C-alpha positions as CSV (number, residue, x, y, z in Angstrom):
1,T,21.2,64.7,63.8
2,S,22.5,67.5,66.0
3,N,22.2,71.2,65.0
4,T,25.2,72.1,67.2
5,I,28.5,73.3,65.7
6,S,31.5,71.9,67.5
7,I,35.3,72.1,66.9
8,R,36.6,68.7,65.8
9,P,40.0,67.4,66.9
10,G,42.6,68.8,64.5
11,T,40.7,72.0,64.1
12,H,42.9,75.1,64.2
13,T,41.5,77.4,66.9
14,S,44.5,79.8,67.0
15,N,44.4,80.4,63.3
16,A,40.9,81.3,62.3
17,I,39.8,81.9,58.7
18,Q,40.4,85.4,57.5
19,I,37.1,86.9,56.4
20,N,36.8,90.4,54.7
21,P,34.9,92.5,54.9
22,N,33.2,91.7,58.1
23,P,30.4,92.7,58.4
24,A,29.4,92.3,54.7
25,S,26.3,92.6,52.6
26,T,27.1,91.2,49.1
27,E,30.3,89.0,49.2
28,I,33.1,87.9,51.4
29,L,36.7,87.0,50.7
30,I,37.8,83.9,52.6
31,R,41.5,83.1,53.2
32,L,43.2,80.4,55.3
33,P,46.1,81.5,57.4
34,E,49.7,80.8,56.3
35,Y,50.0,78.2,53.5
36,P,47.0,75.9,53.4
37,L,44.9,75.9,50.2
38,I,41.1,75.8,50.6
39,H,39.4,72.6,49.3
40,S,35.9,73.1,50.8
41,V,33.8,75.7,52.5
42,T,30.7,75.2,54.5
43,L,28.6,78.0,55.9
44,Y,26.3,77.6,58.9
45,N,23.6,79.9,60.3
46,A,23.5,80.9,63.9
47,S,21.4,77.8,64.7
48,G,24.2,75.6,63.4
49,S,22.3,74.4,60.3
50,P,24.4,74.3,57.1
51,V,23.2,76.8,54.6
52,L,25.8,76.5,51.9
53,S,28.6,74.1,51.0
54,T,31.0,74.2,48.1
55,M,34.1,72.3,46.9
56,V,37.0,74.6,45.9
57,E,39.9,73.5,43.8
58,G,42.8,74.2,46.1
59,L,42.7,78.0,46.2
60,S,44.5,80.3,48.6
61,A,41.5,82.7,48.6
62,Y,37.9,82.3,47.7
63,R,35.1,84.9,47.1
64,L,31.7,83.8,48.3
65,D,28.5,85.5,47.2
66,I,26.2,86.1,50.2
67,T,23.5,88.3,48.7
68,S,20.9,85.6,49.0
69,L,21.5,85.0,52.7
70,P,19.2,86.8,55.3
71,S,20.9,89.2,57.7
72,G,22.5,87.5,60.8
73,I,25.6,85.8,62.2
74,Y,27.1,83.0,60.2
75,F,29.9,80.5,60.9
76,I,32.4,79.2,58.3
77,E,34.3,76.0,58.2
78,G,37.1,75.9,55.7
79,Q,39.0,72.7,55.0
80,S,42.5,72.2,53.5
81,N,43.9,68.8,52.8
82,T,45.0,68.4,56.4
83,E,43.2,70.9,58.6
84,V,39.9,72.4,59.4
85,F,39.7,76.2,60.1
86,T,36.7,78.1,61.5
87,G,35.5,81.7,61.6
88,R,32.4,83.8,61.7
89,F,31.0,86.9,60.0
90,V,27.9,89.1,60.1
91,K,25.7,89.5,57.1
92,M,24.1,93.0,57.0
């Protein structure tokens, strides 16, 4: 298996996930741009290894507790029914 993150075909590169606050220390609020509802969220560390994955019941925004993560840069992949969105944030 590869530890590299890549953007798959169909991934929205112009409309990244909205992540607030960034940087953050305890939690982040994740929103997809425009109308899509979030169905799953996967968090990757800077090495590209998945560190958290959760299914979400079609929400327009999702709060994610990050208190247990070590400080560093993280990448997020959010999926709607039809598209994949990506973003990154810094954990303080």
